[in-house]
C-alpha positions in Angstrom: 18.0 18.1 -77.9 14.9 16.6 -75.7 13.6 18.6 -73.7 13.8 18.7 -69.7 10.8 17.5 -67.7 9.3 19.4 -65.0 10.9 16.9 -62.8 9.4 16.9 -58.7 8.4 19.7 -57.4 9.7 19.1 -54.1 8.4 17.7 -50.7 7.2 20.8 -48.8 3.4 20.2 -49.2 4.1 16.6 -47.9 5.7 18.4 -44.8 3.0 21.2 -44.8 0.3 18.0 -44.9 2.0 16.0 -41.8 2.1 19.3 -40.1 -1.6 19.6 -40.6 -2.6 16.0 -39.4 0.0 16.3 -36.3 -2.2 20.0 -35.7 -5.4 18.0 -35.7 -4.5 14.9 -33.8 -3.5 17.4 -31.0 -6.7 19.1 -31.4 -8.8 15.7 -31.2 -6.3 14.9 -28.0 -7.4 18.1 -26.0 -10.8 18.0 -27.0 -11.1 13.8 -25.1 -9.0 15.0 -22.1 -11.5 18.1 -21.1 -14.2 15.7 -21.5 -12.7 13.5 -19.1 -13.3 12.9 -15.5 -10.8 14.7 -13.1 -9.2 12.0 -12.3 -8.1 10.9 -15.6 -6.9 14.2 -16.3 -5.1 14.2 -13.4 -3.5 10.8 -14.1 -2.6 11.8 -17.6 -1.0 15.0 -16.7 1.3 12.7 -14.3 2.0 10.5 -16.8 3.3 13.4 -19.1 5.4 14.4 -16.3 6.7 11.1 -15.9 6.0 8.8 -18.4 7.7 5.3 -16.4 5.4 5.8 -13.5 2.2 4.4 -13.3 -0.6 6.2 -14.7 -2.8 6.0 -11.2 0.3 6.8 -8.7 -0.5 9.0 -5.9 -4.3 9.0 -7.0 -6.6 10.1 -4.0 -9.5 7.9 -4.2 -12.0 7.6 -7.1 -15.4 6.8 -5.4 -17.4 9.9 -5.7 -19.7 10.5 -2.4 -21.8 13.8 -3.2 -24.8 11.6 -2.9 -23.6 8.7 -1.1 -22.7 9.0 2.3 -21.1 5.6 3.2 -18.7 5.2 0.4 -15.3 6.8 0.7 -12.0 7.0 -0.1 -8.3 6.9 1.4 -5.4 8.8 0.0 -2.3 6.3 -1.2 -0.2 5.1 -4.3 -2.6 2.7 -6.8 0.6 1.4 -8.0 -0.6 -1.5 -9.3 -3.6 -0.5 -10.3 -4.7 1.1 -13.9 -7.8 3.6 -14.5 -9.5 0.5 -16.0 -9.5 -1.6 -12.6 -10.2 1.2 -10.2 -13.2 2.1 -12.7 -14.5 -1.8 -12.3 -13.7 -1.2 -8.4 -16.2 2.1 -8.9 -18.9 0.4 -9.9 -19.0 -2.8 -8.0 -18.9 -0.3 -5.1 -21.8 1.5 -6.3 -23.7 -1.8 -7.1 -23.1 -3.5 -3.5 -24.8 0.0 -1.6 -27.2 0.1 -4.3 -28.2 -3.1 -3.2 -27.4 -3.4 0.5 -27.6 0.0 1.5 -30.8 0.7 3.2 -31.1 4.2 4.3 -28.6 7.0 2.4 -29.2 9.5 4.6 -28.7 8.1 8.0 -25.1 5.9 7.7 -26.3 4.1 11.0 -29.1 2.7 9.5 -26.8 0.9 6.9 -25.1 -2.6 7.0 -22.1 -1.7 5.5 -19.6 0.9 5.1 -17.0 0.8 1.3 -13.8 2.3 1.2 -11.1 2.5 -1.5 -7.7 1.7 -0.4 -4.4 1.2 -2.5 -4.8 -2.2 -1.5 -8.6 -2.6 -3.2 -12.4 -2.3 -2.1 -12.5 -2.8 2.0 -16.3 -4.2 2.9 -16.8 -3.4 6.5 -20.1 -5.4 7.4 -21.0 -4.4 10.2 -22.9 -6.5 13.5 -25.3 -4.0 14.4 -27.4 -4.9 17.5 -30.4 -3.4 16.1 -29.5 -5.3 12.5 -27.6 -8.2 13.5 -25.6 -10.4 11.0 -24.6 -13.0 13.7 -26.7 -14.7 16.5 -25.2 -13.4 19.7 -21.8 -14.5 20.5 -21.9 -16.8 17.8 -20.9 -17.6 14.3 -24.1 -18.6 12.7 -25.4 -15.8 10.4 -28.9 -14.4 11.3 -31.2 -14.2 8.1 -30.5 -11.1 7.6 -26.5 -11.9 8.0 -27.0 -14.8 5.3 -29.0 -12.4 2.9 -26.0 -9.8 3.1 -23.3 -12.2 2.1 -25.0 -14.4 -0.1 -25.9 -11.0 -1.8 -22.1 -9.8 -1.4 -21.1 -13.6 -3.2 -23.2 -13.0 -6.2 -21.4 -9.4 -6.9 -17.8 -11.0 -5.9 -18.8 -14.3 -8.2 -19.1 -12.2 -11.2 -15.3 -11.5 -11.3 -13.7 -15.1 -10.7 -10.5 -14.5 -12.5 -10.4 -10.8 -11.8 -10.8 -10.6 -7.8 -9.2 -12.4 -5.0 -10.6 -12.0 -1.4 -9.8 -11.2 2.4 -11.6 -12.0 5.7 -10.8 -10.3 8.6 -13.4 -10.5 11.8 -13.1 -8.1 14.3 -15.1 -6.8 17.5 -14.8 -4.4 20.0 -13.1 -4.3 23.1 -14.0 -5.5 26.5 -16.1 -7.9 25.0 -16.4 -11.0 26.9 -18.6 -13.8 24.9 -20.9 -15.7 27.0 -19.0 -19.2 26.4 -15.8 -19.2 28.5 -14.2 -21.4 26.1 -14.9 -19.1 23.6 -12.5 -15.7 23.8 -12.6 -12.7 21.3 -9.8 -14.3 18.9 -11.3 -17.2 18.5 -15.1 -15.5 18.0 -13.6 -13.4 15.2 -11.6 -16.2 13.4 -14.4 -18.3 13.7 -17.4 -15.3 12.3 -14.5 -14.4 9.4 -14.2 -18.3 8.4 -18.1 -18.9 8.3 -18.3 -15.9 6.1 -15.9 -17.7 3.9 -17.9 -20.4 3.9 -21.0 -18.7 2.7 -18.9 -16.7 0.1 -17.9 -20.0 -1.3 -21.6 -21.5 -0.9 -22.1 -18.9 -4.0 -20.3 -19.3 -6.7 -17.0 -17.4 -5.1 -14.0 -19.6 -6.2 -11.8 -21.8 -3.4 -9.1 -20.0 -5.4 -10.3 -16.5 -4.7 -9.9 -16.4 -1.1 -6.1 -15.9 -0.1 -6.8 -15.1 3.8 -9.2 -15.5 6.5 -7.8 -14.0 10.1 -9.9 -12.9 13.4 -8.1 -10.2 15.1 -10.3 -9.3 18.3 -10.3 -6.2 19.1 -6.6 -5.3 18.4 -7.9 -3.4 14.9 -10.9 -0.7 16.1 -12.2 1.4 13.3 -10.7 5.0 12.8 -11.7 7.7 14.7 -14.2 5.2 16.9 -13.7 4.4 20.3 -12.6 1.2 20.9 -15.6 0.0 23.2 -18.2 1.0 20.5 -20.4 -1.8 19.3 -19.7 -0.5 15.7 -15.7 -2.5 15.5 -17.7 -5.5 15.8 -17.9 -6.1 12.1 -16.6 -8.4 9.4 -14.0 -6.8 6.7 -14.2 -7.8 3.5 -11.2 -7.2 1.1 -11.5 -7.4 -2.4 -8.0 -7.1 -4.5 -7.5 -7.2 -8.5 -5.3 -9.7 -8.9 -1.9 -8.3 -10.7 -2.3 -9.6 -14.2 -5.8 -9.9 -15.0 -7.8 -9.3 -17.7 -11.0 -7.5 -16.7 
């Protein structure tokens, strides 16, 4: 009679091994999450609660302002942006501040304010009396204004396939240009268009410019009196193009 072979001992060891591998993967995932930025932790937590939601939905802003007073963030839904896109905006804003911010301890001395919004990165470039970027009641840049927008153009031109640009001109209430033929609407529109031309001179592509508009005194800065000269500014909104490869 032929002897029976020992055969296989079953697949129990495979199940045990699979459990071990799964446990190790879970451990590594926990360790990775613990080491991440708080905003990423919150985003991952939200994604587990709702796997179909955007990873950054209902984000409250990403820019740390512990050491930089000119940066702020606005609550909103970042439905169209990924964590990678928001990190890119954070890096761009910090580069701009490092280059253009003259006095971190006194925001009134600084030429710009940067804010992350659900739309993108909003940069307000101020036409201050002691450091004007435009000649009085004119759309002609001062040398300082040329430097500001040339530097801004250089930063934006690094992302020709990623960023779109919107430009808005604003001024304070009760401002009457010396030239009676030039009202605040025309002045702010001309200044926004001057900013567009300066960006194009320094390698920003025409297809990146999506809007150029003047709003006169209809949109003052938040929590600022409408007649305050801080409302005299050009706002630059940088948006990440949908589907961009970063």
